[in-house]
Residue frames relative to the residue before (quaternion, step in Angstrom):
aa qw qx qy qz dx dy dz
M 1.0000 0.0000 0.0000 0.0000 0.00 0.00 0.00
A 0.4714 -0.7247 0.4306 0.2592 3.49 -0.51 1.25
D 0.7833 -0.1412 0.1290 0.5915 3.57 0.73 -1.01
A 0.3178 -0.7967 0.4855 0.1687 3.54 -0.14 1.31
K 0.6244 0.5437 -0.3525 0.4362 3.59 1.00 -0.72
E 0.6621 0.4873 -0.3031 0.4819 3.60 0.94 -0.87
K 0.6564 0.5055 -0.3138 0.4638 3.57 0.97 -0.82
L 0.6225 0.5254 -0.3392 0.4706 3.60 1.04 -0.73
E 0.6396 0.5142 -0.3217 0.4723 3.58 0.97 -0.82
A 0.6506 0.5097 -0.3133 0.4678 3.59 1.01 -0.78
V 0.6255 0.5253 -0.3329 0.4711 3.59 0.99 -0.84
N 0.6815 0.4872 -0.2871 0.4646 3.56 0.83 -0.99
G 0.6307 0.5334 -0.3292 0.4574 3.58 1.05 -0.72
R 0.6570 0.4954 -0.3098 0.4764 3.58 0.96 -0.86
L 0.6507 0.5079 -0.3204 0.4647 3.58 0.96 -0.81
M 0.6399 0.5186 -0.3251 0.4646 3.58 1.01 -0.77
N 0.6291 0.5230 -0.3347 0.4677 3.59 1.01 -0.77
L 0.6550 0.4906 -0.3113 0.4831 3.58 0.98 -0.80
F 0.6126 0.5498 -0.3404 0.4544 3.58 1.04 -0.78
K 0.6723 0.4935 -0.2942 0.4668 3.57 0.92 -0.91
A 0.6856 0.4882 -0.2791 0.4623 3.57 1.05 -0.77
E 0.8088 0.0828 0.0048 0.5822 3.60 1.05 -0.77
K 0.1276 -0.8606 0.4910 0.0442 3.54 0.52 1.29
Q 0.6682 0.5311 -0.3309 0.4024 3.60 0.77 -0.96
T 0.6869 0.4686 -0.2871 0.4755 3.58 0.83 -0.94
M 0.7012 0.4755 -0.2799 0.4515 3.57 0.85 -0.95
M 0.6053 0.5202 -0.3665 0.4782 3.62 1.10 -0.54
A 0.6399 0.5102 -0.3232 0.4751 3.58 1.01 -0.78
F 0.6463 0.5114 -0.3135 0.4717 3.57 0.98 -0.85
N 0.6388 0.5210 -0.3227 0.4652 3.58 0.98 -0.82
S 0.6228 0.5384 -0.3377 0.4563 3.59 1.03 -0.74
I 0.6275 0.5174 -0.3272 0.4812 3.58 1.04 -0.76
T 0.6524 0.5244 -0.3102 0.4506 3.57 0.93 -0.91
V 0.6637 0.4997 -0.2997 0.4690 3.58 0.88 -0.95
A 0.6796 0.4877 -0.2921 0.4636 3.59 0.89 -0.92
A 0.6921 0.4979 -0.2876 0.4363 3.58 0.89 -0.91
T 0.7670 0.3741 -0.2015 0.4807 3.60 1.01 -0.71
R 0.4013 0.7118 -0.4945 0.2962 3.58 1.22 0.11
P 0.5458 -0.6077 0.4513 0.3594 3.60 -1.07 0.63
G 0.0884 0.7598 -0.6383 0.0867 3.52 -1.06 0.79
K 0.7962 -0.1475 0.1524 0.5666 3.57 -0.82 -0.92
I 0.7151 0.2851 -0.1916 0.6088 3.56 1.24 -0.57
S 0.4751 -0.6965 0.4595 0.2793 3.57 -0.84 0.96
A 0.6321 -0.5203 0.4162 0.3956 3.54 -1.28 0.40
A 0.6126 0.5570 -0.3488 0.4392 3.61 1.05 -0.71
V 0.6754 0.4760 -0.2955 0.4796 3.59 0.89 -0.90
K 0.6248 0.5261 -0.3420 0.4645 3.59 1.01 -0.72
E 0.6739 0.4745 -0.3003 0.4801 3.60 0.95 -0.80
L 0.6129 0.5257 -0.3518 0.4735 3.61 1.05 -0.64
T 0.6184 0.5288 -0.3312 0.4778 3.56 1.08 -0.72
A 0.6390 0.5165 -0.3194 0.4721 3.57 1.00 -0.81
V 0.6113 0.5284 -0.3501 0.4739 3.61 1.04 -0.70
A 0.6636 0.5134 -0.3073 0.4490 3.58 0.88 -0.94
I 0.6498 0.4928 -0.3128 0.4870 3.58 0.99 -0.79
A 0.6420 0.5201 -0.3231 0.4615 3.60 0.96 -0.84
V 0.6170 0.5327 -0.3342 0.4731 3.59 1.05 -0.76
S 0.7046 0.4655 -0.2797 0.4568 3.58 0.81 -0.96
K 0.6775 0.4603 -0.2804 0.5005 3.60 1.19 -0.53
G 0.3966 -0.7401 0.4616 0.2860 3.60 1.23 -0.33
C 0.4419 0.6857 -0.4596 0.3511 3.57 1.06 0.75
E 0.2984 -0.7953 0.5029 0.1597 3.58 -0.16 1.30
D 0.6428 0.5172 -0.3380 0.4529 3.59 0.92 -0.81
C 0.6547 0.5047 -0.3080 0.4710 3.58 0.97 -0.85
I 0.6105 0.5535 -0.3447 0.4495 3.57 1.02 -0.80
I 0.6874 0.4807 -0.2840 0.4645 3.57 0.80 -1.03
Y 0.6583 0.5285 -0.3078 0.4388 3.57 0.86 -0.99
H 0.7589 0.3932 -0.2193 0.4705 3.58 0.75 -1.02
A 0.5685 0.5504 -0.3927 0.4687 3.61 1.17 -0.43
A 0.6452 0.5074 -0.3160 0.4758 3.58 0.99 -0.81
A 0.6675 0.4933 -0.3053 0.4668 3.58 0.94 -0.87
A 0.6288 0.5276 -0.3401 0.4589 3.60 0.99 -0.77
K 0.6585 0.5026 -0.3051 0.4698 3.55 0.93 -0.90
K 0.6341 0.5405 -0.3196 0.4513 3.58 0.99 -0.88
H 0.7202 0.4256 -0.2364 0.4943 3.58 1.06 -0.77
G 0.6492 -0.5869 0.2940 0.3842 3.58 1.26 0.31
A 0.3663 0.7187 -0.5141 0.2915 3.60 1.17 0.32
S 0.3506 -0.7390 0.5388 0.2015 3.55 -1.00 0.82
R 0.6584 -0.4916 0.3971 0.4089 3.54 -1.30 0.33
D 0.6583 0.5158 -0.3132 0.4500 3.59 0.93 -0.86
E 0.6293 0.5170 -0.3329 0.4751 3.60 1.03 -0.72
L 0.6308 0.5247 -0.3270 0.4689 3.57 1.00 -0.84
I 0.6552 0.5218 -0.3185 0.4438 3.58 0.86 -0.94
E 0.6451 0.5072 -0.3273 0.4684 3.61 0.95 -0.78
M 0.6673 0.4871 -0.3049 0.4737 3.58 0.94 -0.84
L 0.6344 0.5258 -0.3302 0.4605 3.58 1.04 -0.73
A 0.5944 0.5606 -0.3659 0.4456 3.60 1.07 -0.63
V 0.6462 0.4973 -0.3154 0.4855 3.59 1.00 -0.80
S 0.6442 0.5267 -0.3221 0.4516 3.56 0.97 -0.81
V 0.6394 0.5057 -0.3196 0.4829 3.58 0.99 -0.80
E 0.6124 0.5535 -0.3444 0.4471 3.58 0.98 -0.83
M 0.7513 0.4235 -0.2101 0.4605 3.56 0.89 -0.97
S 0.8069 0.2824 -0.1421 0.4991 3.62 1.13 -0.43
G 0.4743 -0.7383 0.4032 0.2596 3.59 1.23 0.26
G 0.8608 -0.1389 0.1144 0.4762 3.52 -1.21 -0.70
P 0.6692 0.4716 -0.3275 0.4717 3.61 0.80 -0.86
G 0.6238 0.5395 -0.3394 0.4524 3.58 1.05 -0.70
A 0.6264 0.5346 -0.3408 0.4535 3.58 1.04 -0.74
V 0.6401 0.5220 -0.3250 0.4607 3.59 0.99 -0.81
Y 0.7142 0.4300 -0.2586 0.4880 3.60 0.86 -0.93
A 0.5827 0.5571 -0.3772 0.4559 3.61 1.12 -0.53
A 0.6337 0.5198 -0.3266 0.4707 3.58 1.01 -0.79
K 0.6388 0.5100 -0.3221 0.4776 3.59 1.05 -0.74
A 0.6346 0.5304 -0.3286 0.4561 3.58 1.01 -0.77
L 0.6608 0.4957 -0.3106 0.4703 3.58 0.94 -0.85
E 0.6409 0.5222 -0.3224 0.4612 3.57 0.98 -0.82
A 0.6549 0.5042 -0.3122 0.4685 3.58 0.94 -0.87
F 0.6373 0.5321 -0.3254 0.4525 3.59 0.89 -0.93
D 0.6827 0.4945 -0.2862 0.4555 3.58 0.92 -0.92
Q 0.6949 0.4784 -0.2772 0.4599 3.59 1.09 -0.66
L 0.6430 0.5489 -0.3298 0.4202 3.58 1.11 -0.56
P 0.5248 -0.6496 0.4441 0.3246 3.58 -1.06 0.72
């Protein structure tokens, strides 16, 4: 990923454009996101790391960047990400390894 920060800004920009075009659906989706990532027995950081792992297995670069940034914001460490990426590779094989490498690169580039 050339520049994860720029790509994150682009992802957020596209999501904002969709929000402006379809507020009702996107507000409902945002409510799901807020509810799903709220701290509980599992921390918000672990929930976001899980989202990264799912994004890796699905091959969604935008999702990887978005959730890697959120995981980092919630205090996830690089080592925690690497452990979660190992599980993702286990579950998705070669393609997962390629996207896991992208996730690690994005995490390292994000502030």
